[in-house]
N, C-alpha and C positions, 0 to 999 in steps of 0.2 A: 625556581621550582616552588610550587605552593606547598604549604605544610602538610596537606593531605597526601602528597606524593612521597613524603619522606620514608614511609614504610615499604615502598616499592623497591624491590631489588632489581627487577627488569621492567622496563617500560618501552614498548614498541608502538610507534605512532605512524600510521599511513605508510608502512614499509613496502617498497616495490623493488624488484630486481628483474631486469631484462637481460636476456642473452640473445643476441642476434635478432632483436625485435620481438622475441617471444617472452611474455611475462611468466616468470617462474614463481615470483611472489607478487601478489596483487592486492595492495592496500591492506596489509596485515596490521591489526591493532591487538595488543596483548599487554596485560599487566600481571606480574608475578610478585606476590608479597614476600617480604623478608621472612625467612623461616619456613616458607612453603615447600612442599614436595609436589612438584608439578609434572604431569606427564604430557608429552608432546607426541601425538599420534598422527599417522597419515599413511595412505597407501603408497606404493612405489611411484616416484615422480611427483609427489604432492608438494615438495619444496622444503621438507624438513632439513635435509643436509645443507642446502643453501642458507636457510635461516640460521642454523648453528654456525656456519662459517662466517656469517655477518656478525652474529653475537660475539664470536671469539676473535674478531678483527682480521680474519683471513681473507674476507671478501668485502668490498665496499658496496653499499646499497646504491641503486639507481636514484632513489628518492626516499623521503621519509626520515625518521629519526629513531635511533636506538640508544637508550640510556641504561647503564648498569650502575646501580648504587648512585644514581644521579650524574654519572659521568658519560659524556657523549662518546660513543664507541668510534665513530668515524673521525671526529676532530681530535681526540686525545687517546689514541690506541695504546701508547706506551703506558700511560697511567692506568688505564682500565685493565691491563693484563694482570696487575697485582691484585685485582678484586676477585679473580676467578681461577679455578683449576679445571682441567678437562681430562676425562678418561675416554679415550677414543675407542671406536668399535674394534679396530684392528690392533693386534699386539704391537706396541711401539717402544718397548723396552730395548735397551742396547744389549744384544745377545752376547757380546764379548765381555760384559761386566757381570759381577754378582748382583744380587738384589740390593745389598747395602751400597755397592758402588753406584748403582743407578740412582739411588736416593741421594748419595753424596754429590754426584754430578749435577742433579737438579737443584740441590740446595746451593751449590756454588753459583749456578746460573742466576739464582735469585739473591745472590750477594749476602747470604747468611754468614755470620761470623763463625769461626771454627768451633767455639764453645756451643753456640746456638745450633750449629749443624749436628754436632755429636748428640746433643740432648734431644733434638727434634727427631733425628733418625731413630734413635733408641725408642723414643716414645711412640713413633708411628709403626715401627716393626712390632712392638707389643700390641698396639691398637688393632692391627690387621692380622695378628697371630702368626707372624712370620719370623720371630726372633730366632727360632731354631734353624731357620733356612736362610739367614742373612748372607751367609758366605757361599751359597749355591749359585752357580751360573744360571742364567735365565732359562736356558734350554733343558736344565736338569730338574725343573719343578713342573708341577701339573698346571693345566690351564686355569684352574681356580686360583692357584697361588699367584700366577702371573697377573690375573685380574686384580687380586687384592694388592699386589705390589704396585700396579698402576694407580690404584686408588690412593695408596700411601704417597706415591710420588706427586700426585695432584694436590695433596693436602700439605705438602712440605712448607709452603709459605703462608699457611694459615688463611686461605681464601675464605671470603664470606659466601661465595657462590660456587657450586660444583656442577659442571655439565657432565652428564653421563650419557654417552652415545652408545646405545645397545650394550649395556654393561655386562650382560650375562649370555651373550650370543655364543653358542657352541658349548656351553657348560651343561653337565648333567643336572638332573633335578635336585639332587642333594646339595651339590655345590652352589647351584643357583639360589637355594634357600639361605645358604650361609652368606652369600653376597647381599641378599635382601636384608638379612639381619644387620649387616654392616651399614647399608644405606639408611635403614631406619635409625640406627644409633647415631650416625652423623647428623641426620635431620633433627633428632631429639635433642642434640647438643648445640643446635642453633644454626647449622648450615642450611642455606637455601639450596635445594636440589632441583635441577632441570633435567628431566629424564626423557630420552627417546627410546622407544622399544617397539619391536614387532611382536612381542609376547603380550597379548592383551591381558592375560591373567596377571602378569607382572604389574601392569599399570593399575589394574583393579585392586591388587593386594597392597600396593605401596602408596598410591597417590591420593592426596586430598582433593585435587582437581585434575581434570584432563582437558586438553583441547584437541579437537580433530581438525587437521589441515587437509584441504582437498583443492587441487588446482590452484595452490598458492593462497587460498582464502581460509579463514577460520570458520567452519560451518557449524560447530557446536562446542560449547565449553561449559563445564560444571563438574560437580562431584560425580563419581561413577554411579552412586545411588540415584541422584537427581536425573541423570541421563537415562537410567533404566526406567525410572518412574514415567518419564515423558514417552518412552516407547511402549511400556507395559511391563509389569513385574512378572508376568507369567507368559511363557511361550508355549505354543502348540505346534508340534511338528507333524505334518501329514505326508506320508510316503505315497506318492502318486506314481504308478508304473509308467505313465506317459510323460509326466512333467518333472520327475525327480521329487525331492523333498520340498514341500511348501511350508511357509512359516506364517503364523498369525500371532499377534500379541494382545494381551488383555490385562486390565488393571489388577485382577485377582483370580484365584482359582475357581471361585463360584461362577464368575462370568465366563471363564474359559470352559468350565464344565457344561454350561448351557449350550455353548457353541458346539462342543464335541457331540452332544446328543443329536444335533442336526445332521451329522455326517453319516454317510453310508457305513454299514457294519463291515464292509469289505476293506475299508481303508485302515492302514496301520497308523495309529495315532500315539504320540508321546506328549505328555504334559510335563513341563519342568519350569524352574525359575529362569527368567531371562538373565543375561549377563552382558558385560560391556562389549564382548565380541558381536553379539546380536545388534547392539546399537551401532557399532562401527560399520558392519556390513549393510545395515539398512540405510545408513547415511551416505555411504560411498559406493555401494554396490560391489565392493572388493574386499578381499582378505588383506591383512596387513603384511607387507614385506618391507625389507630395508630399502632405502633409496640413496 
């Protein structure tokens, strides 16, 4: 691996995955830098879940190469597992155990010594603000606490990379913001975070860069601001009785204002700042959903 690649936590080269002759991932190339908070977006069926399964060693690619911290995922899956943690979309804690016991079990699976286990569990319970709930059974805590416990479990072996698959799905707005703060903190302390979400505002609020996957191909990548600039920083919404709401995008409010003056007075018009959801819908023609 060349020296310039040493800062890359994830490198995907020409990745393809076929199921029954159908390409689910079609020549995907992607590099995520160490310490980056990267958002992986795509509509239903875009290939996000399959990509995550390949990255986390659960599925083998049809062709192409995936490296995590320089380690080939397909040829050395046992070694690469020590490099990452994963927080899955669905609740995956053991419901018969307390929060602390869930962390203890995971620490044993990663062969931490008894002293290291005790220290690390106490440290992580404090980190995710669950020390007072350590001895609660999983079913006796809120959804937000479960999510924070899953993050603590994923961090037990001090991974360099954290995969977060829809980490705030089903949470209320206040709890979602608390999880956002935790994600930002982990990233600021050096963890590389690879985030999938169907909450576009979540990607816009958290991610340095986002990539949009569509039909197994990366169709756009960049910072949320750069992607908005390419589309147009100002959106004009026109409510048409016969065609529903129509959208036009402009580089600035002045240009948008000139356009609005050309419209009939009968049309209902709203001028606003564009957002990442506008970019996503324009690129894919779809709203975001999980896949």
